[in-house]
C-alpha positions in Angstrom: 22.1 -76.1 11.2 21.4 -76.0 14.9 19.2 -78.6 16.6 16.8 -75.8 17.5 16.3 -74.7 13.9 16.0 -78.3 12.8 13.3 -79.0 15.3 11.6 -75.7 14.2 11.4 -77.1 10.7 10.1 -80.4 12.0 7.5 -78.6 14.0 6.3 -76.8 10.9 6.0 -80.2 9.2 4.0 -81.5 12.2 1.7 -78.5 11.9 1.2 -79.2 8.2 0.3 -82.9 9.0 -2.1 -81.7 11.7 -3.8 -79.3 9.3 -4.2 -82.2 6.7 -5.6 -84.4 9.4 -8.1 -81.7 10.4 -9.1 -81.2 6.8 -9.5 -84.9 6.3 -11.7 -85.1 9.4 -13.8 -82.2 8.3 -14.2 -83.8 4.8 -15.3 -87.1 6.3 -17.8 -85.3 8.6 -19.2 -82.8 6.1 -18.2 -84.0 2.7 -15.8 -82.5 0.2 -18.2 -80.1 -1.5 -19.0 -78.5 1.9 -15.5 -78.5 3.1 -14.1 -77.0 -0.1 -16.9 -74.4 -0.2 -17.8 -71.7 2.2 -16.9 -73.2 5.6 -18.4 -70.3 7.6 -21.8 -71.9 7.0 -20.8 -75.3 8.4 -21.8 -76.2 12.0 -18.9 -76.7 14.4 -17.2 -80.0 13.8 -17.7 -82.6 16.5 -15.8 -85.7 17.7 -12.7 -86.6 15.7 -13.0 -83.7 13.2 -13.5 -81.1 16.0 -10.6 -82.5 18.1 -8.3 -82.6 15.1 -9.2 -79.0 14.2 -8.7 -77.7 17.7 -5.4 -79.6 18.0 -4.2 -78.1 14.7 -5.2 -74.6 15.9 -3.4 -75.1 19.2 -0.2 -76.2 17.3 -0.3 -73.0 15.3 -0.6 -70.9 18.4 2.3 -72.7 20.1 4.4 -72.7 16.9 4.4 -68.9 16.8 5.9 -68.8 20.3 8.4 -71.5 19.5 9.5 -69.8 16.3 10.1 -66.5 18.0 12.2 -68.2 20.7 14.3 -70.2 18.2 14.9 -67.3 16.0 15.9 -65.1 19.0 18.2 -67.9 20.2 19.8 -68.1 16.8 20.2 -64.3 16.4 21.7 -63.8 19.8 23.9 -66.9 19.5 22.6 -68.2 22.8 22.2 -71.8 21.8 23.2 -74.1 24.6 22.3 -77.5 26.1 19.2 -76.0 27.7 17.9 -74.5 24.4 18.5 -77.8 22.7 16.7 -79.7 25.4 13.8 -77.2 25.4 13.5 -77.6 21.6 13.6 -81.4 21.8 11.0 -81.5 24.6 8.8 -79.0 22.8 8.8 -81.1 19.6 8.3 -84.4 21.4 5.5 -83.0 23.5 3.7 -81.4 20.5 3.9 -84.7 18.6 2.4 -86.6 21.5 -0.2 -83.8 22.0 -1.3 -84.2 18.4 -2.1 -87.8 18.9 -3.6 -87.5 22.4 -5.8 -84.6 21.5 -7.3 -86.3 18.4 -7.9 -89.5 20.4 -9.7 -87.5 23.0 -7.9 -87.9 26.4 -8.5 -84.5 28.0 -6.5 -84.7 31.2 -3.5 -86.3 29.5 -3.8 -83.7 26.7 -3.6 -80.9 29.2 -0.6 -82.5 31.0 1.3 -82.8 27.7 0.4 -79.2 26.8 2.0 -78.2 30.1 5.1 -80.1 29.2 5.4 -78.2 25.9 4.9 -74.8 27.7 7.6 -75.8 30.2 9.9 -76.5 27.3 9.2 -73.0 25.9 9.9 -71.5 29.3 13.2 -73.4 29.4 14.3 -71.8 26.1 12.9 -68.4 27.2 15.0 -68.5 30.4 18.2 -68.7 28.3 17.2 -65.4 26.6 16.4 -63.3 29.6 
């Protein structure tokens, strides 16, 4: 299996962990009955729970792009050192982003997000 596909699988695992952290944060803030029930009636989560939820959603949005790029790279057999580096930087940046976003460091969070986008662009450049 290529490094890109391996890191795609690890990125999915990271997204699952982030979803679990977001659920745990919401459960701590609102309680299990409310979290397990109709969440549309809950007020927006704040502090830790809100940050965890937003970080999880951001990961899902980025994961869609990364998935398309990795699958396209695999289908076109255009794997190379640049696509490997892009995948490695993307995963590393997203792992750091997950922590920084939940901790609540907005400027650093944005900088790390930019690194993950640059990694996506590196992979994209190999496809166009």
